[in-house]
MIPALUM-490869 format. One record per residue (C-alpha): residue number from 1; y, z, x; residue in one letter. Coordinates in steps of 0.2 Angstrom, whole numbers, plus 2048, in hexadecimal, padded with zeros to 3 digits. Example, Ala and Ser with C-alpha at 12.3 -4.5 7.8 and 13.67 -1.06 7.14 Angstrom:
2
i,py,pz,px,aa
1,7EA,827,83E,A .
2,7FB,824,844,S .
REM end
This chain:
369
i,py,pz,px,aa
1,7B5,806,7F5,M .
2,7AA,7FF,7E8,K .
3,7AC,7F1,7DB,V .
4,79F,7F2,7CD,N .
5,794,7FC,7D9,G .
6,796,7F0,7E8,T .
7,7A0,7F6,7F7,P .
8,7B0,7EB,7FB,H .
9,7BE,7EA,806,R .
10,7CE,7E1,801,T .
11,7CC,7D5,80F,I .
12,7BE,7D1,81B,W .
13,7B6,7C4,826,L .
14,7A6,7BD,81E,D .
15,799,7BC,82C,P .
16,78F,7AF,824,E .
17,79D,7A1,825,N .
18,7AA,7A9,830,A .
19,7B6,7A8,822,T .
20,7C3,7B5,81E,V .
21,7C3,7BA,80C,K .
22,7CE,7C5,801,C .
23,7CF,7CC,7EF,I .
24,7DC,7C2,7E6,D .
25,7E5,7D1,7DE,Q .
26,7F0,7C6,7D2,R .
27,7E2,7C5,7C6,W .
28,7DD,7D8,7C5,L .
29,7D9,7E1,7BA,P .
30,7D2,7D4,7AF,H .
31,7CA,7C8,7BC,Q .
32,7C2,7CC,7CD,F .
33,7C5,7BD,7D8,R .
34,7C1,7BB,7EA,I .
35,7C9,7AD,7F4,V .
36,7C8,7A5,805,D .
37,7D6,7A5,812,L .
38,7D2,795,81C,P .
39,7E3,793,825,D .
40,7F4,79B,829,V .
41,7FD,793,81B,E .
42,7F1,79A,80E,T .
43,7F2,7AB,816,V .
44,805,7AA,815,A .
45,804,7A5,803,R .
46,7F8,7B4,800,A .
47,805,7C0,807,I .
48,814,7B9,7FF,A .
49,80D,7B6,7EE,D .
50,804,7C7,7EE,M .
51,7F2,7C2,7ED,W .
52,7F2,7D0,7FA,V .
53,7FF,7DE,7F9,R .
54,803,7EF,800,G .
55,80A,7F2,811,A .
56,7F9,7F6,81A,P .
57,7F0,7E7,812,L .
58,7FF,7DC,816,I .
59,7FD,7E0,829,G .
60,7EA,7DF,829,A .
61,7EB,7CE,820,T .
62,7F9,7C8,82D,A .
63,7ED,7CC,83B,A .
64,7DF,7C2,833,F .
65,7EC,7B4,831,G .
66,7F0,7B3,843,V .
67,7DD,7B3,847,A .
68,7DB,7A5,83B,I .
69,7E9,79C,843,G .
70,7E2,79D,854,M .
71,7D3,794,84F,Q .
72,7DD,785,84B,A .
73,7EA,786,859,D .
74,7E9,793,866,A .
75,7F7,78C,871,S .
76,807,797,874,D .
77,810,78C,867,E .
78,802,78F,85A,G .
79,803,7A1,85D,L .
80,816,7A2,85B,E .
81,814,797,84B,G .
82,808,7A3,843,C .
83,813,7B1,847,Y .
84,823,7A9,83F,K .
85,819,7A2,830,T .
86,812,7B3,82C,L .
87,821,7BE,830,Y .
88,82B,7B4,823,A .
89,820,7B9,815,T .
90,827,7CA,810,R .
91,836,7D3,818,P .
92,833,7E6,813,T .
93,822,7EC,818,A .
94,823,7F0,82B,V .
95,810,7EE,82D,N .
96,812,7DC,82C,L .
97,81D,7DC,83C,R .
98,812,7E9,844,W .
99,802,7DF,842,A .
100,80A,7CF,848,L .
101,811,7D8,857,D .
102,800,7DF,85B,E .
103,7F7,7CE,85A,M .
104,804,7C5,864,R .
105,805,7D2,871,G .
106,7F2,7D2,873,Y .
107,7F0,7BF,873,L .
108,7FF,7B9,87E,T .
109,7F8,7BE,88F,P .
110,7E7,7B6,88B,L .
111,7E4,7A3,88F,P .
112,7E3,799,87F,P .
113,7D1,795,881,S .
114,7CD,7A8,87E,E .
115,7D9,7AB,870,R .
116,7CF,7A6,861,A .
117,7C0,7B2,863,P .
118,7CC,7C0,86A,A .
119,7D8,7BE,85B,A .
120,7CA,7C0,84E,M .
121,7C3,7CF,857,A .
122,7D4,7D7,858,K .
123,7D8,7D4,845,A .
124,7C7,7DC,841,I .
125,7CC,7EB,84C,E .
126,7DD,7EC,843,I .
127,7D4,7EC,832,N .
128,7C7,7F9,837,D .
129,7D5,804,83E,A .
130,7DE,803,82D,D .
131,7CE,809,824,V .
132,7CD,818,830,E .
133,7E0,81C,82E,I .
134,7DE,81C,81B,C .
135,7CF,827,81C,R .
136,7D7,834,827,M .
137,7E7,834,81B,M .
138,7DA,839,80E,G .
139,7D3,847,818,V .
140,7E4,84E,81B,H .
141,7EB,84B,80A,G .
142,7DB,853,802,L .
143,7E1,864,809,E .
144,7F1,863,7FF,I .
145,7E7,860,7EF,I .
146,7DB,86D,7F3,R .
147,7E9,87A,7F6,K .
148,7F1,876,7E5,I .
149,7E0,877,7DC,A .
150,7DD,888,7E4,N .
151,7EF,88E,7E0,D .
152,7EC,889,7CE,K .
153,7DC,892,7CD,A .
154,7E4,8A2,7D5,K .
155,7F1,8A1,7C8,A .
156,7E5,8A0,7BA,G .
157,7E9,88E,7B5,K .
158,7DB,883,7AF,S .
159,7DA,870,7B1,G .
160,7DA,863,7BE,P .
161,7E8,860,7CC,V .
162,7F3,854,7C3,N .
163,7FA,847,7CF,I .
164,807,839,7CB,L .
165,807,82A,7D6,T .
166,812,81A,7D6,H .
167,80E,808,7D8,C .
168,7FD,804,7E0,N .
169,7FA,80D,7F1,A .
170,7E7,80D,7EE,G .
171,7D9,804,7F7,W .
172,7E0,7F3,7F1,L .
173,7F0,7F6,7FB,A .
174,7E6,7F9,80B,T .
175,7D6,7F3,812,V .
176,7CD,802,80B,D .
177,7CF,814,804,W .
178,7E2,811,801,G .
179,7F1,81C,806,T .
180,7F6,827,7F7,A .
181,7E5,825,7EF,T .
182,7DB,82A,7FE,S .
183,7DE,83D,7FB,P .
184,7DA,83A,7E9,I .
185,7C9,832,7ED,Y .
186,7C5,840,7FA,H .
187,7C9,84D,7ED,A .
188,7BD,845,7E0,V .
189,7B0,844,7EE,E .
190,7B3,856,7F2,A .
191,7B1,85B,7DF,G .
192,7C3,860,7DC,I .
193,7C8,85C,7CB,P .
194,7D7,850,7CB,V .
195,7E0,846,7BE,H .
196,7EC,838,7C3,V .
197,7FB,832,7B9,F .
198,7FD,820,7BD,V .
199,80E,818,7BC,D .
200,80D,806,7B5,E .
201,81A,801,7C3,T .
202,824,7F3,7BC,R .
203,828,7E5,7BF,P .
204,817,7E0,7C6,R .
205,80D,7EE,7BE,N .
206,803,7F2,7CD,Q .
207,7FF,803,7C6,G .
208,7F9,7FD,7B5,A .
209,7F0,7EE,7BD,Q .
210,7E9,7F5,7CD,L .
211,7EA,808,7CF,T .
212,7E3,80A,7BD,A .
213,7D5,7FE,7C1,W .
214,7D1,808,7D1,E .
215,7D0,818,7C7,M .
216,7C5,810,7BA,V .
217,7B9,809,7C8,G .
218,7B8,81A,7D0,H .
219,7B7,825,7C0,S .
220,7C7,82E,7C5,V .
221,7CF,837,7B6,P .
222,7E0,82F,7B3,H .
223,7ED,82A,7A6,T .
224,7F7,81A,7A7,L .
225,80A,81E,7A3,I .
226,81A,814,7A2,V .
227,825,816,7B1,D .
228,832,820,7A8,N .
229,826,82D,7A2,A .
230,824,835,7B3,G .
231,833,840,7B2,G .
232,82F,846,7A1,H .
233,81D,84B,7A6,L .
234,825,855,7B5,M .
235,831,85E,7AA,Q .
236,822,864,79F,H .
237,818,86A,7AD,G .
238,80B,85D,7AC,A .
239,80C,857,7BE,V .
240,807,862,7CD,D .
241,809,855,7DB,L .
242,811,844,7DE,V .
243,809,839,7EC,I .
244,810,827,7EF,V .
245,80E,81A,7FD,G .
246,81B,811,808,T .
247,81E,800,80E,D .
248,82A,806,81C,R .
249,82F,817,822,T .
250,83D,81A,82E,T .
251,83B,825,83E,A .
252,845,832,835,A .
253,83A,833,825,G .
254,843,828,819,D .
255,837,81F,80E,V .
256,837,80E,807,C .
257,82B,80B,7F9,N .
258,829,801,7E9,K .
259,838,801,7DE,I .
260,838,811,7D3,G .
261,832,81D,7E1,T .
262,843,824,7E3,Y .
263,844,829,7D1,L .
264,833,832,7D2,K .
265,839,83B,7E1,A .
266,849,841,7D8,L .
267,83F,847,7C9,A .
268,833,850,7D4,A .
269,841,859,7DE,R .
270,849,85E,7CE,D .
271,839,866,7C7,N .
272,833,86E,7D8,N .
273,824,862,7D9,I .
274,81D,85E,7EA,P .
275,821,84B,7EF,F .
276,816,844,7FC,Y .
277,815,833,804,V .
278,805,82D,80C,A .
279,80B,824,81C,L .
280,7FF,81A,827,P .
281,808,81A,838,S .
282,809,807,839,P .
283,815,809,82B,T .
284,822,813,835,I .
285,830,809,83C,D .
286,835,812,84B,W .
287,844,807,84E,T .
288,84E,80D,840,I .
289,854,81E,839,D .
290,85D,81A,82A,N .
291,853,814,81B,G .
292,861,80A,814,F .
293,85F,7FE,824,D .
294,84F,7F8,81D,I .
295,850,7E7,815,P .
296,84C,7E8,802,I .
297,842,7D9,7FC,E .
298,84A,7D0,7ED,E .
299,83C,7C7,7E4,R .
300,83B,7BA,7D7,D .
301,843,7BF,7C6,G .
302,834,7B8,7BD,R .
303,82B,7C7,7C2,E .
304,837,7D1,7B6,V .
305,838,7C4,7A8,S .
306,825,7C1,7A7,H .
307,816,7CC,7A7,V .
308,803,7C7,7A9,W .
309,7F7,7CE,79C,G .
310,7E6,7CA,793,K .
311,7E8,7C2,783,L .
312,7DE,7C5,773,A .
313,7D2,7B7,778,D .
314,7CF,7BE,789,G .
315,7D9,7B2,793,T .
316,7E6,7B8,7A0,V .
317,7F7,7B1,79E,S .
318,809,7B4,7A1,Q .
319,816,7B8,793,V .
320,829,7B9,793,Q .
321,830,7CA,78E,I .
322,843,7C7,78E,C .
323,850,7BB,787,P .
324,851,7AA,790,D .
325,862,7AC,796,D .
326,861,7BE,79D,S .
327,866,7BF,7B0,P .
328,858,7C7,7BA,L .
329,858,7D3,7C9,G .
330,848,7D8,7D2,N .
331,84A,7E3,7E1,P .
332,838,7E7,7E6,A .
333,83B,7F8,7F0,F .
334,847,807,7F0,D .
335,84A,814,7FD,V .
336,846,827,7FB,T .
337,850,832,807,P .
338,846,83D,812,A .
339,84E,84D,80A,R .
340,844,849,7FA,L .
341,833,848,803,V .
342,828,857,804,T .
343,81E,850,812,G .
344,816,840,81A,L .
345,803,83F,819,I .
346,7FE,836,829,T .
347,7ED,832,832,E .
348,7F2,840,83E,R .
349,7F7,84D,832,G .
350,805,852,826,I .
351,817,850,82D,A .
352,827,856,827,P .
353,832,847,822,A .
354,83D,848,831,S .
355,83F,840,842,K .
356,839,850,84A,Q .
357,82A,851,83E,G .
358,824,83F,841,L .
359,827,840,854,A .
360,81D,84F,855,A .
361,80E,846,84E,L .
362,811,836,857,F .
363,819,83A,867,P .
364,811,82B,86F,D .
365,819,81F,863,R .
366,82A,828,861,A .
367,82D,828,873,S .
368,82A,816,876,S .
369,835,810,867,A .
REM end
């Protein structure tokens, strides 16, 4: 996708100096910063402190992290050390474990002398594959938007397809294209009128800071709303479709995503609005069926008590929004049961949110779990 007219991925290998670089998303939307990732420790900090975030991008970054680590120490001990350091960064997004397992499984049989170049080639392959996965989710999700647009036209209803999304499941959460936003970008390219309601997504405001920034950059009509406005808009017929992303989905179709997703699913069900989840296959955890077995990350309460923003003089700063002595809780994710999900948009097509539905699209992976 483009930033100020220039194509960008969220993370990439700079061929001029063989350095991995990424967009430091903590400063968006007010500042666009690119940083180097010179060592495993920096990569781990980038994941844990959310310079990069979003399940697919976390996995892609971890793959680069292993490749960077192999340049410093390609021994068995070095490989295992990279794995453990990176695995400890975030507990919920399954793409992290998937990417690390892919890298370790590929590199372990190789002699240490071959691991550094092989690791970087494998990491680039994982990143390129993520781009294609996200592109294909857009191709399949486009048909949902196209059908709603056609149905509205047949019913004599004017206006765009109104889509509500939660958190940032855009290209900033992946290597490119995004998950929930990929169908939206494909619809824009296809000339289908769309309008996106962007949830602010407290406490880190990824909707307000990141999704809205993406929409502005790609001239997608949108409206930024507070989290609690979604249900009201659904009740008044202002929403045609909900599309969200996911950080981990069980083999039976339960969806773990940014906190607040469950409430949007409940409101959508109550108002007969389709609720879709854009699901790249590396985000499926084939080892569990029950969403409540997914570990839910509890993050620092300072994310709740403080917010980042641009001050009147243009500086970016953090301000406190609550009393000094208020106890703070910050669960980062919640679980939406499969029964509330209309369908799962994957790179292989759209599946019912069920064990049978996922297994039908991914028999090769379901059978080996």
